C-alpha positions in Angstrom: 106.6 86.4 86.3 104.8 87.3 89.6 106.3 84.3 91.1 109.6 85.6 90.0 109.0 89.0 91.1 107.9 87.8 94.6 111.1 85.7 94.9 113.1 88.7 94.1 111.1 90.8 96.8 111.4 88.1 99.4 115.1 88.0 98.9 116.1 91.4 98.3 113.2 93.5 99.5 113.0 95.6 102.9 110.5 94.1 105.8 107.9 96.8 106.2 104.1 96.7 107.6 101.3 97.4 105.2 98.5 99.0 107.4 94.7 99.1 105.9 92.5 100.3 108.8 93.2 98.0 111.7 94.8 95.2 109.9 98.6 94.8 109.5 100.3 92.6 106.8 104.1 92.0 107.2 105.7 92.2 103.5 108.7 92.7 101.7 108.9 95.5 99.3 111.5 97.8 97.5 110.9 101.4 99.0 113.2 104.3 97.7 113.1 108.1 97.7 112.1 109.5 94.1 115.2 110.7 92.3 115.3 113.0 89.2 118.4 113.9 87.5 117.1 117.5 87.0 116.8 117.7 91.0 120.1 116.2 91.5 121.6 118.9 89.4 119.5 121.8 90.9 119.8 120.9 94.5 122.7 120.2 96.5 120.8 119.3 100.0 121.1 115.7 100.6 120.2 113.7 103.6 122.5 110.8 104.9 120.8 108.4 102.9 120.7 110.3 99.6 117.3 111.2 100.0 116.5 114.5 97.8 114.1 116.4 100.1 110.9 116.1 97.9 109.3 113.8 100.2 108.2 111.3 97.6 108.9 107.8 97.5 108.3 104.8 95.1 106.9 101.6 96.2 107.2 98.2 94.5 105.5 95.5 96.4 103.7 92.0 96.2 100.4 91.6 94.3 98.7 90.3 97.4 98.1 91.9 99.6 97.6 94.8 97.2 98.4 98.2 98.7 95.6 100.7 97.8 95.8 104.7 98.2 95.0 105.5 101.8 97.0 102.7 103.2 99.9 103.3 105.5 103.2 101.7 104.9 105.6 101.5 108.1 109.2 101.5 107.3 111.2 101.1 110.3 109.9 104.0 112.7 108.3 106.0 110.2 104.8 106.0 108.7 104.2 106.8 104.7 100.7 107.3 103.1 100.3 105.5 99.9 98.9 108.3 97.6 98.5 106.1 94.3 99.0 102.3 93.4 98.6 100.4 90.2 99.1 96.9 89.5 101.7 96.4 86.6 100.4 93.5 84.3 102.0 91.4 81.8 100.0 89.1 79.4 99.3 86.6 82.1 98.1 89.0 84.7 99.4 91.2 87.5 103.2 90.8 88.2 103.4 93.4 91.1 102.1 96.6 92.8 103.7 100.0 92.1 103.0 103.1 94.2 104.0 106.5 95.4 104.2 107.4 99.0 104.8 110.5 101.1 105.8 110.6 104.8 103.2 111.2 107.4 103.9 114.5 109.4 106.1 115.8 106.6 105.7 118.6 104.4 103.2 117.3 101.6 105.0 118.0 98.4 102.4 115.8 96.3 102.0 117.5 92.9 104.5 119.9 93.1 107.6 119.8 90.6 
């Protein structure tokens, strides 16, 4: 399963840089703003990309290199803090890494509803 997810990320993922300390890793991931139906109905302020202004993003990336909380993700010309990461597993072991990010330098809405 890990190989299948890896192929999907390589084919359809976004090219990003995962920075841990002074080490950079070029990887492909899925990176999307968090969306919630309740937020969509309550708020009408959307950016051109459809981002709801909550400032949180979902990260789905490869098992290796595993993203860790505190790492930086560089997407295009913006930097994001990885606030939380977990390996998603099946019966054979890790399949992919899931995480939540917030944009660096923006308003930190982590933990707010």
